C-alpha positions in Angstrom: 233.6 104.1 144.6 232.8 100.4 145.1 230.7 101.4 148.1 228.4 103.7 146.1 227.9 101.2 143.7 226.6 98.8 146.0 224.0 101.0 147.4 223.1 101.7 143.9 222.6 98.3 143.2 221.1 97.7 146.6 218.6 100.4 146.0 217.6 99.0 142.5 217.0 95.7 144.1 214.6 97.2 146.5 212.9 99.3 144.1 212.6 96.5 142.0 211.1 94.2 145.3 208.7 97.1 145.6 207.6 97.3 142.2 207.1 93.5 141.9 204.8 93.6 145.3 202.8 96.4 144.0 202.4 94.7 140.7 201.2 91.7 142.4 199.2 93.4 144.6 197.5 95.9 141.7 193.7 95.0 141.2 192.0 94.0 138.1 189.4 95.4 136.8 186.7 94.9 133.5 184.8 98.0 132.1 182.1 97.8 129.7 181.4 100.2 127.0 177.7 99.1 126.1 177.2 101.3 122.6 174.6 102.2 120.0 177.5 101.8 117.5 177.8 98.8 115.6 180.2 97.2 113.4 178.1 98.5 110.5 179.1 102.1 111.4 182.5 103.7 110.4 182.6 105.3 113.9 182.9 102.2 115.6 186.7 101.9 115.3 187.2 105.0 116.8 186.3 103.4 119.8 187.7 99.7 120.0 190.9 101.4 118.8 190.9 103.4 121.7 190.1 101.0 124.0 193.1 98.9 122.9 195.3 101.7 123.3 193.7 102.1 127.4 194.4 98.6 127.5 197.9 98.6 126.7 198.1 101.6 129.2 196.6 99.7 131.8 196.9 96.2 131.4 195.4 95.1 134.6 192.3 96.6 132.7 190.0 94.7 130.8 187.4 96.4 128.3 184.4 94.9 126.6 182.7 96.6 123.5 179.2 95.6 123.3 176.6 96.6 120.6 174.3 95.3 118.0 173.9 96.3 114.3 169.9 96.0 114.4 169.7 99.0 116.4 166.7 99.7 118.6 166.3 101.4 122.2 164.9 97.9 123.5 167.8 96.2 122.3 170.3 98.9 123.7 168.4 98.5 126.9 168.7 94.5 127.0 172.5 94.6 126.4 172.6 97.3 129.0 171.2 95.0 131.3 172.8 92.1 130.1 176.1 93.7 131.0 174.8 95.1 134.2 174.2 91.6 135.6 177.6 90.5 135.0 178.8 93.1 137.6 181.5 94.7 136.0 183.6 97.6 137.7 182.3 100.3 135.2 180.1 100.9 132.6 180.2 103.6 129.9 177.1 104.2 127.8 175.4 106.4 125.6 172.0 108.1 127.2 170.1 107.7 123.9 166.5 107.6 125.6 166.7 108.9 129.2 163.4 107.3 130.1 164.4 103.9 129.0 168.0 104.0 130.5 166.9 105.6 133.9 166.0 102.3 135.6 168.8 100.1 134.5 171.4 102.3 135.2 170.0 104.1 138.6 170.1 100.0 139.4 173.5 99.9 138.6 174.7 102.8 140.5 173.0 102.1 143.4 174.8 98.7 143.4 178.2 100.2 143.2 178.9 100.2 139.5 180.3 103.9 138.6 178.8 105.0 135.2 179.8 107.4 132.7 177.9 108.7 130.1 179.4 108.9 126.5 178.5 110.1 123.2 175.0 111.2 124.1 174.4 112.8 127.6 171.0 112.7 129.9 169.8 116.0 128.5 167.2 116.9 131.3 168.6 119.5 134.1 171.3 118.0 136.4 169.3 117.7 139.4 166.9 115.4 137.2 169.0 113.2 135.1 170.5 109.7 135.9 173.5 110.5 138.4 176.3 109.1 136.2 180.2 110.3 137.1 180.0 112.7 134.0 179.7 112.6 130.1 182.2 112.4 127.5 181.4 113.6 124.3 180.4 116.2 121.6 177.4 118.4 122.3 174.8 117.4 119.7 172.9 120.8 120.2 176.6 122.3 119.6 177.1 120.1 116.5 174.1 121.8 114.5 174.6 125.2 116.0 178.4 125.4 115.0 178.0 123.7 111.4 174.3 126.2 110.3 176.9 129.0 111.6 179.5 127.7 109.3 177.0 127.5 106.5 175.8 131.4 107.3 179.7 132.2 107.0 180.1 130.5 103.4 176.8 132.2 102.2 177.6 135.4 103.6 181.4 134.7 101.6 179.1 134.1 98.3 180.3 130.7 98.3 176.9 128.9 99.0 173.3 130.7 98.4 171.8 132.2 101.6 169.1 129.8 103.2 165.5 130.3 102.2 164.5 126.9 104.0 166.3 124.2 105.8 165.2 120.3 106.1 166.9 118.1 109.0 166.4 114.6 107.7 166.8 112.3 110.7 166.5 108.5 110.4 165.6 108.1 113.8 162.4 110.1 115.3 162.9 108.6 119.0 167.4 109.5 119.1 167.7 112.3 121.6 171.2 113.5 120.2 169.7 113.8 116.6 166.6 115.9 117.6 169.2 117.9 119.4 171.4 118.3 116.5 168.7 119.5 114.4 167.9 122.0 117.2 171.4 123.4 117.3 170.8 124.0 113.3 167.4 125.7 113.4 169.0 128.2 116.4 171.8 129.2 113.9 169.7 130.1 111.1 167.1 132.0 113.5 167.0 135.5 111.9 167.6 134.8 108.7 164.0 134.3 107.5 164.5 130.5 106.5 162.2 128.3 107.4 162.9 125.0 109.1 161.6 121.5 108.9 162.2 118.2 110.7 161.8 115.2 108.8 161.7 111.9 109.5 163.2 109.4 106.8 163.9 106.5 108.3 167.1 104.2 107.6 166.1 101.9 104.4 167.9 103.8 101.6 164.6 103.6 99.2 162.1 104.5 101.6 164.4 107.2 102.8 164.9 108.7 99.2 161.2 108.4 98.3 160.4 110.4 101.5 162.4 112.8 101.2 161.9 113.7 97.3 158.2 114.0 98.0 159.2 116.6 100.5 161.5 118.7 98.6 158.7 118.5 95.7 156.2 119.6 98.1 158.6 122.2 99.4 160.3 124.4 96.7 161.8 126.5 98.8 164.1 124.3 100.6 167.6 124.9 99.4 169.5 123.1 102.7 169.5 119.6 103.6 171.3 118.4 106.7 171.5 115.3 107.1 172.0 114.1 110.5 173.9 110.7 109.6 177.1 110.9 107.6 175.6 107.7 105.5 172.6 109.7 104.7 174.2 112.4 102.9 174.3 110.5 99.6 170.8 109.6 99.5 169.9 113.3 100.2 172.5 114.5 97.4 171.3 112.0 94.9 167.5 113.1 95.4 168.5 116.7 95.2 170.6 115.6 92.0 167.9 113.7 90.3 165.5 116.5 90.8 167.9 118.7 89.1 168.3 121.1 92.1 172.2 121.4 91.5 173.5 120.0 94.9 177.4 120.3 94.6 179.0 123.3 96.7 178.7 126.5 94.7 176.4 129.8 94.7 173.6 127.9 93.2 171.2 125.2 93.7 171.0 123.1 96.8 173.3 122.7 99.8 174.0 119.6 101.3 175.5 119.2 105.3 176.1 116.5 107.1 178.0 114.9 110.4 180.7 112.7 111.5 184.4 112.5 110.4 183.0 109.0 108.7 184.7 108.3 105.0 181.3 108.6 103.6 181.3 112.2 105.0 185.1 113.3 104.3 184.8 111.8 100.8 181.8 113.8 100.0 183.5 117.1 101.2 186.2 116.3 99.1 184.4 115.5 96.1 182.5 118.8 96.3 179.3 117.0 97.2 179.2 118.3 100.7 179.9 121.6 102.4 181.1 120.4 105.7 180.4 117.9 108.4 181.9 117.6 111.9 184.4 115.6 114.6 182.9 115.0 117.8 186.3 113.2 119.0 185.1 109.5 118.6 188.6 108.5 119.7 188.4 110.4 123.0 185.1 109.5 123.5 186.4 106.1 124.2 189.5 106.0 125.8 188.5 109.0 128.7 185.2 107.1 129.8 187.8 104.2 130.8 190.5 106.9 132.0 187.6 108.3 134.6 186.4 105.0 135.5 189.7 103.8 136.2 191.0 106.7 138.6 187.2 106.4 140.3 187.7 103.2 141.0 191.6 103.4 142.0 191.8 107.0 143.8 187.9 108.0 144.1 188.1 110.8 141.6 185.0 112.3 140.3 184.7 114.9 137.7 183.0 117.8 138.4 181.9 118.9 134.8 181.1 117.2 131.4 183.9 116.7 129.3 183.1 118.3 125.7 185.4 116.3 122.9 184.3 118.4 120.2 182.2 119.6 117.7 185.0 120.2 115.2 184.3 121.6 111.6 185.3 119.2 108.7 185.4 121.3 105.2 187.3 121.7 102.2 190.2 123.2 103.9 191.0 120.1 106.0 189.3 117.0 104.4 192.8 115.7 103.2 193.9 116.1 106.3 191.2 114.1 108.0 190.9 111.5 105.3 194.7 110.6 106.3 193.9 110.2 109.8 190.5 108.1 109.4 192.7 106.0 106.6 195.0 105.3 109.4 192.2 104.0 111.8 190.3 102.1 109.5 193.0 100.7 106.8 192.5 101.6 103.3 190.2 98.5 102.8 187.5 99.4 105.2 187.9 103.3 104.6 187.1 102.5 100.7 184.3 100.5 102.0 182.5 103.0 103.8 182.4 105.5 101.3 179.3 104.8 99.9 179.7 107.7 97.0 
């Protein structure tokens, strides 16, 4: 019995010693996420929280989150080039503009820095797109498509009116992801006879409201408004409401749809102002790119396909659950601050 005990102790010491040696030899890495989502966007919390969880699992990896609240493609490219100049062990970045990002990212990849696209892919054919390891995120086209299909299901059920005209209201005319959301919505409504228009409203509230109001006055057959950002949905609802177009969710007037699991989207649904929004799995979009960068650095793994994390429809049936989940990520104060209804 004593012999067995001694052997067990010796084995434990050897294991501990080997583990200690392995830890001592374990390499450290630094991965950088160069994001288009600044601290003025509620979705940043999903990404930064997931990076914290990743660092807890991989204490030998340091992650950095870089973004700006004064977004422009030019500023994003500047931040990307600044990050590349520090020679990180991996980069995660949304491909907001393929042409603008191609040069810096190809130089980074040729220098041996692995790149994972997140949130927005390079939408060009595979042989033409930037040669990143993989894309992790939602599919913006499917976001518009699934929301449009959900709206048609509700219209066929008599919950909302059938579409006669749809406007896709966008705040950034150059954003490939937003264009894809509009394209998906348009595809969902093909065959219904409803006309479809894209409208650039900008990101300044007063100007956006004026632009949308002028459009609605000139297009009286529009009865669906799709805002491709959650924070612009109260503007759309407000314009329609001021015009007497009855924009709450019922079987008359205008129907408003939006995107994202942001507090303003969820609370708009819970209040009956919005028909639906979507989740694109933001938490995974922060965590999974770091995992793949780590596995690529340590094991040489390369994913063989894109990794889709959404869309998931958020509606009146599950909005309470989403509200609870998002509050747990942002906290009550931040959640309420982000609710602009």
